[in-house]
C-alpha positions as CSV (number, residue, x, y, z in Angstrom):
1,M,96.7,15.7,104.1
2,N,96.5,19.4,105.8
3,S,98.8,22.4,103.9
4,F,100.0,24.4,106.3
5,H,100.5,28.2,105.0
6,P,102.0,31.4,106.7
7,S,99.3,34.2,107.0
8,D,97.7,36.2,104.1
9,R,98.7,38.8,106.3
10,L,102.2,38.8,106.6
11,M,102.3,37.1,103.3
12,A,100.9,40.1,101.6
13,I,103.6,42.6,103.4
14,N,107.2,42.9,101.0
15,M,110.0,43.5,102.9
16,P,111.8,46.7,102.3
17,P,114.8,46.7,100.0
18,I,117.3,47.8,102.5
19,A,117.8,43.9,103.4
20,E,119.1,43.6,99.6
21,I,121.7,46.6,99.6
22,M,122.9,45.6,103.2
23,S,123.7,41.9,101.8
24,R,125.7,43.2,99.0
25,I,127.5,45.8,101.3
26,S,128.6,42.8,103.3
27,E,129.9,40.9,100.3
28,L,131.3,43.7,98.9
29,V,133.5,44.0,102.2
30,S,134.1,40.8,102.8
31,S,135.3,40.5,99.0
32,G,138.5,43.6,99.7
33,R,136.0,45.9,98.0
34,R,136.2,49.8,100.0
35,V,132.5,50.7,100.5
36,Y,131.6,53.5,102.6
37,S,128.0,52.7,103.8
38,M,125.4,55.6,103.4
39,A,122.4,53.3,103.7
40,Q,121.7,52.5,107.3
41,A,121.1,54.8,110.1
42,V,123.6,53.9,112.2
43,P,125.6,57.0,114.1
44,W,130.0,56.4,113.8
45,Y,130.1,57.4,117.4
46,S,129.2,55.1,120.6
47,P,128.8,56.3,124.4
48,P,132.1,58.1,126.1
49,S,134.5,55.8,127.7
50,S,133.8,57.0,130.9
51,V,130.2,55.9,130.7
52,L,131.1,52.7,129.6
53,D,133.4,52.2,132.5
54,N,130.3,53.1,135.3
55,L,128.5,50.3,133.7
56,A,130.7,48.2,133.6
57,A,131.4,47.9,136.8
58,K,127.8,47.7,137.7
59,L,127.4,44.5,135.1
60,K,128.7,42.6,138.2
61,E,125.8,43.5,140.3
62,P,123.3,40.9,140.0
63,F,120.2,43.3,140.2
64,I,121.6,44.3,136.7
65,H,120.3,40.9,135.1
66,R,116.8,41.2,136.2
67,Y,113.8,42.6,134.8
68,S,112.8,45.8,135.3
69,P,109.0,47.2,135.9
70,D,106.9,47.1,132.5
71,P,107.6,51.0,131.7
72,G,111.5,50.8,133.1
73,F,112.7,52.2,136.0
74,P,110.9,54.7,138.0
75,W,114.5,56.6,138.4
76,A,115.3,56.1,135.1
77,R,111.8,57.3,133.9
78,K,113.1,60.5,136.3
79,A,115.9,61.1,134.4
80,V,114.4,61.1,130.9
81,T,111.5,63.2,132.2
82,E,114.0,65.7,133.8
83,D,115.9,65.9,130.5
84,F,112.9,66.8,128.4
85,S,111.8,69.6,131.6
86,V,115.3,71.6,131.5
87,R,115.8,70.9,127.5
88,R,112.6,71.3,126.0
89,G,110.0,72.9,128.1
90,I,107.9,69.4,128.3
91,D,106.8,68.6,132.2
92,L,105.7,64.7,132.4
93,D,104.9,63.0,135.7
94,P,107.3,59.9,135.5
95,L,104.9,57.6,136.9
96,S,102.1,58.2,134.7
97,E,103.2,60.0,131.7
98,V,106.3,57.7,130.3
99,H,107.3,54.6,129.1
100,L,110.7,53.6,128.3
101,T,110.5,50.6,125.3
102,C,112.5,48.6,123.5
103,G,113.2,51.2,121.0
104,A,111.5,53.3,119.1
105,S,109.6,50.6,116.7
106,Q,108.3,48.6,120.1
107,A,107.5,52.1,121.4
108,F,105.2,53.2,117.8
109,L,103.4,49.4,118.2
110,S,102.4,50.2,121.4
111,A,101.0,53.7,120.4
112,L,99.3,52.8,116.9
113,L,97.4,49.6,119.6
114,A,96.6,52.2,122.2
115,A,95.6,54.8,119.5
116,T,93.1,52.8,116.9
117,N,90.2,50.2,116.9
118,P,89.8,47.1,114.5
119,G,89.6,47.9,111.2
120,G,90.7,52.0,111.8
121,T,92.5,53.8,109.0
122,V,95.8,55.1,110.1
123,A,97.4,58.2,107.6
124,V,101.4,58.4,106.8
125,I,102.8,61.3,105.5
126,E,104.7,60.0,102.3
127,P,108.1,59.1,101.8
128,Y,106.9,57.6,105.3
129,Y,109.2,55.5,107.7
130,F,108.7,51.7,106.2
131,D,108.4,49.7,109.3
132,H,105.5,52.8,110.5
133,V,103.4,50.9,107.4
134,F,104.7,47.3,108.5
135,A,103.0,47.3,111.7
136,V,99.7,49.7,110.2
137,K,99.3,46.3,108.0
138,F,100.3,43.9,110.2
139,S,97.7,45.1,112.5
140,D,95.0,44.7,109.8
141,L,94.3,48.7,110.0
142,G,93.3,50.4,106.9
143,L,96.1,53.0,105.3
144,R,96.3,56.3,103.7
145,S,98.8,57.7,102.4
146,I,99.3,61.2,102.0
147,P,102.5,62.0,99.3
148,M,104.3,65.2,100.6
149,I,104.6,68.2,97.9
150,E,108.8,68.6,96.4
151,D,109.1,71.8,95.3
152,K,112.3,73.8,94.4
153,G,114.5,71.1,96.1
154,E,112.3,71.0,99.5
155,W,109.8,68.9,100.8
156,T,106.0,70.1,102.3
157,V,103.4,68.9,104.0
158,P,100.3,69.0,101.9
159,L,98.2,70.9,104.7
160,D,95.2,70.7,102.3
161,D,95.3,67.4,101.3
162,L,95.9,66.7,105.1
163,N,92.8,68.1,106.0
164,R,90.4,66.6,103.3
165,V,91.3,63.4,104.6
166,L,91.4,64.0,108.3
167,P,87.7,63.5,108.8
168,G,87.7,59.4,108.3
169,V,91.2,58.7,109.7
170,E,91.4,57.7,113.2
171,T,95.1,58.3,114.2
172,L,97.5,60.5,111.8
173,V,101.6,59.5,112.0
174,I,104.5,62.0,111.6
175,V,108.2,61.7,111.6
176,N,110.0,64.8,112.8
177,P,112.6,65.3,111.3
178,G,111.7,63.1,108.5
179,N,112.8,59.5,107.6
180,P,113.8,59.1,104.6
181,T,113.7,63.3,103.9
182,G,115.0,64.8,106.9
183,K,112.4,67.0,106.6
184,V,111.9,69.2,110.1
185,I,108.1,70.3,110.1
186,P,108.1,74.4,111.1
187,D,106.6,75.1,114.4
188,S,104.0,76.7,112.5
189,V,102.6,73.8,110.4
190,M,103.1,71.5,113.9
191,M,100.3,73.6,115.2
192,Q,98.0,73.9,112.6
193,I,98.7,69.8,112.4
194,V,98.0,69.4,116.0
195,E,95.2,71.6,115.7
196,M,93.6,70.0,112.7
197,T,93.5,66.6,114.3
198,A,91.9,68.0,117.4
199,Q,89.3,69.4,115.7
200,S,89.0,66.0,113.7
201,G,88.9,63.8,116.1
202,T,92.4,62.1,115.6
203,F,94.4,60.9,117.3
204,L,98.1,61.8,116.7
205,I,101.4,60.3,117.1
206,I,104.3,61.9,116.7
207,D,107.7,60.0,116.1
208,E,110.7,62.3,117.1
209,T,113.7,59.7,117.0
210,Y,115.9,62.5,115.4
211,E,114.8,65.5,118.1
212,R,118.5,66.2,119.2
213,F,119.1,66.6,115.3
214,V,117.1,69.3,114.1
215,F,118.9,72.2,112.2
216,T,116.2,75.0,111.6
217,G,115.9,76.4,115.1
218,D,111.9,74.8,115.3
219,N,111.2,72.7,118.4
220,W,107.8,73.4,119.3
221,H,106.0,70.4,120.9
222,P,102.3,70.7,121.8
223,W,102.8,69.5,125.5
224,K,104.8,72.4,126.3
225,N,101.5,73.9,126.1
226,E,99.6,71.6,127.8
227,H,99.4,67.6,127.8
228,C,97.3,67.3,124.8
229,K,95.5,64.0,124.7
230,H,95.0,63.2,121.5
231,V,98.9,63.1,121.1
232,L,101.1,60.5,121.3
233,T,105.0,61.3,121.2
234,L,107.9,58.5,120.8
235,G,111.5,58.3,120.4
236,S,114.8,56.9,120.4
237,F,118.2,57.6,122.8
238,S,119.6,54.8,119.6
239,K,121.5,58.1,117.7
240,S,121.2,60.6,120.2
241,L,123.5,58.6,122.6
242,G,125.0,56.4,119.7
243,I,123.4,53.2,121.2
244,P,121.6,51.3,118.5
245,G,122.4,48.5,119.7
246,W,120.8,48.8,123.1
247,R,118.1,48.9,122.4
248,L,116.0,51.6,124.4
249,G,113.6,54.1,123.2
250,Y,110.7,56.2,124.7
251,L,106.8,56.7,124.3
252,F,105.2,59.5,126.4
253,G,101.1,60.5,126.3
254,S,98.5,60.8,128.6
255,A,97.9,58.3,131.4
256,D,94.9,57.0,130.3
257,L,96.5,56.3,127.0
258,L,99.5,55.2,128.2
259,E,97.9,52.4,130.9
260,Q,96.9,50.6,128.1
261,A,100.0,50.6,125.7
262,I,102.2,48.9,128.8
263,K,99.4,45.9,127.9
264,V,101.2,45.9,124.3
265,Q,104.7,45.9,125.8
266,D,104.1,43.8,128.4
267,S,102.8,40.8,125.8
268,V,105.8,42.1,123.7
269,V,109.1,42.2,125.2
270,I,108.2,42.7,129.1
271,C,110.3,45.7,129.8
272,P,113.0,47.4,128.1
273,P,116.9,45.9,129.0
274,S,117.8,46.8,132.2
275,P,121.4,47.0,131.3
276,S,120.1,50.1,129.2
277,Q,118.8,51.9,131.5
278,Y,121.4,51.8,133.5
279,L,123.7,53.1,130.6
280,L,121.0,55.5,129.7
281,V,121.4,57.5,133.2
282,E,124.9,57.7,132.9
283,A,125.1,59.0,129.1
284,L,122.2,62.0,129.8
285,K,124.6,63.4,131.9
286,E,127.0,64.1,129.0
287,E,125.1,66.8,127.6
288,E,128.6,68.7,126.2
289,W,129.2,65.6,124.2
290,I,125.8,64.8,123.3
291,N,125.8,68.4,121.3
292,E,129.2,67.9,120.0
293,M,127.6,64.6,118.3
294,S,124.7,66.7,117.1
295,E,127.3,69.1,115.4
296,G,129.1,66.6,113.7
297,V,125.7,65.6,112.1
298,L,125.3,69.0,110.8
299,K,129.0,68.8,109.5
300,R,128.0,65.5,107.6
301,L,125.0,67.5,106.4
302,D,126.3,71.0,105.2
303,L,128.9,68.2,103.4
304,C,126.6,65.8,101.8
305,R,124.9,69.3,100.6
306,S,128.1,70.7,99.0
307,A,129.2,67.2,97.2
308,L,125.9,67.0,95.7
309,K,125.6,70.7,94.5
310,G,126.3,70.7,90.7
311,N,126.4,66.9,90.5
312,G,124.4,66.4,87.3
313,S,122.9,63.1,88.3
314,L,121.6,63.4,92.3
315,S,120.0,66.6,92.7
316,W,120.0,67.9,96.8
317,R,116.6,67.8,98.6
318,E,116.6,70.1,101.8
319,A,117.1,68.4,105.3
320,G,116.6,70.2,108.0
321,G,117.8,67.7,110.7
322,A,117.8,63.9,111.6
323,F,120.8,62.0,109.4
324,F,119.1,62.1,105.6
325,T,118.6,63.5,102.9
326,L,116.2,61.7,99.9
327,A,118.1,62.9,97.2
328,A,116.3,63.2,93.6
329,S,117.9,60.8,91.2
330,K,118.5,61.8,87.4
331,S,118.3,58.4,85.9
332,S,116.4,56.8,83.8
333,M,116.4,53.8,86.1
334,K,114.2,52.5,88.8
335,A,115.9,53.6,92.7
336,Q,116.3,50.1,93.2
337,D,118.4,49.7,90.2
338,A,119.8,53.1,90.8
339,A,121.3,52.5,94.5
340,M,122.9,48.8,93.3
341,Y,124.5,50.7,90.8
342,L,126.3,53.5,93.0
343,L,127.2,50.1,94.9
344,N,128.3,48.2,92.7
345,E,130.3,50.5,90.3
346,Y,131.2,53.3,92.9
347,G,131.3,51.5,96.5
348,I,128.6,54.0,97.9
349,G,125.8,52.9,99.7
350,T,122.0,54.3,99.6
351,I,118.6,53.0,100.2
352,P,116.5,53.7,97.2
353,G,113.8,55.6,97.4
354,S,110.8,53.8,96.9
355,A,111.2,52.0,99.9
356,F,109.4,54.6,101.3
357,G,106.4,55.1,98.9
358,E,105.8,56.1,95.9
359,S,106.3,59.6,95.9
360,G,110.0,58.1,96.8
361,E,110.6,56.6,93.7
362,S,113.2,57.8,91.4
363,H,114.8,59.3,94.5
364,L,117.3,57.4,97.1
365,R,117.8,58.3,100.6
366,I,121.5,59.0,101.5
367,S,122.4,58.6,105.4
368,F,125.5,61.0,106.1
369,G,125.1,60.7,109.8
370,C,127.4,57.5,109.8
371,L,130.2,58.5,108.6
372,S,133.2,58.6,110.6
373,D,135.4,61.1,110.5
374,E,138.0,59.2,108.6
375,E,135.0,57.8,106.0
376,L,133.8,61.6,105.5
377,E,136.4,63.4,103.3
378,P,137.0,60.3,100.6
379,A,133.1,59.2,101.0
380,M,132.3,62.9,100.0
381,K,134.2,63.5,97.1
382,L,133.1,60.0,95.6
383,L,130.1,61.1,95.8
384,S,130.0,64.4,94.4
385,E,131.2,62.5,91.6
386,V,128.7,60.4,90.5
387,S,127.2,59.8,87.6
388,F,124.7,57.2,85.9
389,P,125.1,55.6,82.3
390,E,123.3,57.1,79.9
């Protein structure tokens, strides 16, 4: 009798411990325990009521429940390109150089398959975003992980190591600002990375999901100067507009690459959600509100830094943006055990740094961007008091 088993490709991939952490958080909350979840990166806010009211009125129209074109409605793509042009100095052809996607993860898969050949090798900067590594592995691609330098409370991109690796790599993936580190790559370093990848013939995929949350003043992007054919950029509106459940992101790059990438989108999701695109256009008009939410994230970053300053068990690692710090744990416990200890003993949810590669071991990812105004003060006070057993 034949025996049927799941594929070796997927059996070889371990799910990250975020699932176990989130499950335990649910158990504790259900039991009546007070939990401050700084684990999953879910913004504390949702779009303004006026935006939701306008969308609610449109939901009665039949057209909003139909498929959009595969890359998104032309008027929705135009709204995104206008925002990029005004706010970032990036000029895109809305019909050929940008796709709206079903979130940043789907955008990444489209970019990855457009920029790699079967058996090719992809490099990631570690600590890496684990969903990127999943996609690389189940696409049967080779993986090179390049650890960042951790020194004097900061994470730094190892340019010398990167330069040595690039000639043997088909595609390099960077996340800026970083997940899980919150690291913002300085403009000068980004320029070097773009130049190095161009010289080595390596595609560069930039995940900029948290680009609205850059607090260092660094804002250069290679497409501000020219349309670099080897650079693909993706992002999400989940955090910036407070709509993670609406699953909407973007991918932009040269027309010839996007012409191929759309094949992935058509096969996997067909098109981005139609209602989400109507919501997007309304929400992009609320620039003052968007900036206010960004200032709220910065406030939370500063409070988290202050909470960990002088803490004997957790050391702050400087974050220039995003929702995170990857704090160093002084406990002898493995990161997974340390995260569960904080959750069970203090009611603080974090993600073990080991989920983001070996260099994340002995670290915990703390997501300060998900705390509501009411939770903020008590959560940070509790975080400042954290102590691991000897």
